[in-house]
KOLDORO-255063 format. One record per residue (C-alpha): residue number from 1; x, y, z. Coordinates in Angstrom, 2 decimals. Layout:
   volum         x         y         z
     NUM         X         Y         Z
...
END
This chain:
   volum         x         y         z
       1    -18.34    -31.14     13.39
       2    -15.94    -28.14     11.97
       3    -16.29    -26.92      8.51
       4    -13.95    -25.21      6.10
       5    -16.08    -23.23      3.56
       6    -13.63    -21.53      0.56
       7    -14.77    -19.00     -2.10
       8    -13.19    -17.16     -4.54
       9    -12.20    -19.27     -6.77
      10    -12.67    -18.77    -10.50
      11    -10.88    -18.24    -13.83
      12     -8.59    -15.05    -14.61
      13     -6.04    -14.14    -17.36
      14     -2.18    -14.31    -16.61
      15     -1.20    -11.16    -14.70
      16     -4.70    -10.87    -12.78
      17     -5.79    -11.13     -9.23
      18     -7.91    -13.34     -6.97
      19     -8.70    -13.39     -3.57
      20     -9.23    -17.00     -1.85
      21    -11.32    -16.90      1.25
      22    -11.78    -19.94      3.96
      23    -14.44    -19.72      6.92
      24    -14.19    -22.12      9.30
      25    -17.18    -23.03     11.65
      26    -18.37    -25.04     14.30
      27    -17.33    -26.03     17.80
      28    -14.05    -24.23     17.62
      29    -11.59    -22.62     20.60
      30     -8.46    -21.55     18.95
      31     -7.43    -21.82     15.33
      32     -3.75    -22.61     16.03
      33     -2.71    -22.10     12.06
      34     -4.41    -21.73      9.24
      35     -2.74    -22.43      5.22
      36     -3.67    -22.84      2.13
      37     -2.79    -25.96     -0.40
      38     -3.08    -26.51     -3.68
      39     -2.89    -29.34     -6.02
      40     -2.97    -29.64     -9.78
      41     -3.67    -32.54    -12.27
      42     -1.09    -35.22    -11.46
      43      0.67    -33.86     -9.04
      44      1.03    -34.43     -5.35
      45     -0.39    -31.64     -2.81
      46      1.97    -29.24     -2.10
      47      1.89    -26.11      0.09
      48      1.09    -22.56     -0.75
      49      1.41    -20.89      2.77
      50      0.89    -21.19      6.16
      51      0.04    -18.87      8.97
      52      0.54    -19.58     12.76
      53     -0.54    -18.25     15.67
      54      2.59    -16.11     17.15
      55      4.81    -17.05     13.82
      56      5.57    -14.82     10.39
      57      3.26    -16.47      7.62
      58      5.56    -18.59      5.14
      59      5.11    -18.93      1.57
      60      6.22    -21.86     -0.87
      61      9.00    -19.97     -3.01
      62      7.19    -20.04     -6.32
      63      4.59    -18.26     -5.11
      64      6.86    -15.52     -2.89
      65      6.50    -11.66     -3.47
      66      2.83    -12.76     -5.50
      67      0.49    -13.75     -2.37
      68     -0.32    -13.01      0.69
      69     -1.73    -14.96      3.41
      70     -4.03    -13.21      6.28
      71     -6.36    -14.09      9.34
      72     -9.16    -12.41     10.44
      73     -8.64    -14.32     13.90
      74    -12.49    -12.37     14.92
      75    -14.07    -14.09     12.11
      76    -12.09    -17.39     11.76
      77    -11.02    -17.07      8.58
      78     -8.58    -16.93      5.81
      79     -7.33    -15.33      3.21
      80     -5.19    -15.57      0.21
      81     -3.98    -13.01     -1.90
      82     -2.77    -13.96     -4.92
      83     -1.23    -11.58     -7.75
      84      0.35    -11.48    -10.85
      85     -1.28    -14.78    -11.18
      86      0.68    -17.55    -13.74
      87     -0.84    -20.56    -15.63
      88      1.38    -22.39    -13.56
      89     -0.76    -21.39    -10.56
      90     -3.56    -23.14    -11.64
      91     -4.94    -25.94     -9.34
      92     -7.38    -26.70     -6.97
      93     -6.32    -25.01     -3.78
      94     -7.15    -26.20     -0.31
      95     -7.94    -24.75      2.86
      96     -6.34    -26.02      5.88
      97     -6.20    -25.66      9.71
      98     -5.13    -26.88     12.83
      99     -7.37    -26.05     15.85
     100     -8.42    -26.73     19.22
     101    -12.18    -27.86     20.00
     102    -14.39    -26.46     22.56
     103    -13.50    -29.05     25.38
     104    -10.98    -30.85     23.86
     105     -7.42    -31.02     24.16
     106     -4.48    -31.57     21.55
     107     -4.78    -29.63     17.81
     108     -7.10    -31.07     15.19
     109     -6.71    -31.05     11.63
     110     -9.47    -30.10      8.90
     111     -9.37    -29.45      5.44
     112    -11.53    -27.14      3.36
     113    -13.18    -28.73     -0.17
     114    -10.86    -27.26     -3.01
     115    -11.67    -24.45     -5.01
     116    -10.67    -24.52     -8.46
     117     -8.29    -21.31     -9.86
     118     -7.63    -21.40    -13.38
     119     -5.23    -18.93    -14.96
     120     -5.20    -18.43    -18.49
     121     -2.29    -17.68    -20.73
END
């Protein structure tokens, strides 16, 4: 099966930066879209940023101008550069991918394991 492996989480002070990565592996033919979601304690999981084939990246209003999503298609990897981090950004961040499998038709959605981002004030 497909795996999405996240890395880059950790603890940072307010105003600092972190970079998340999410590498997809498995029987992948193509990736239609990848994105990042986050979930803070007591909150619903919310969309942070997405990047789809042929489309411009999209961001939640709360992170526009601070976060940048990018893809390395050769590595089946998506990144999230997070700058000017704030305590409100503290959450578990989940990678998501909509992909096409080799020998299969249609799209399938997969999730990464989640990585903790903690921003101290």
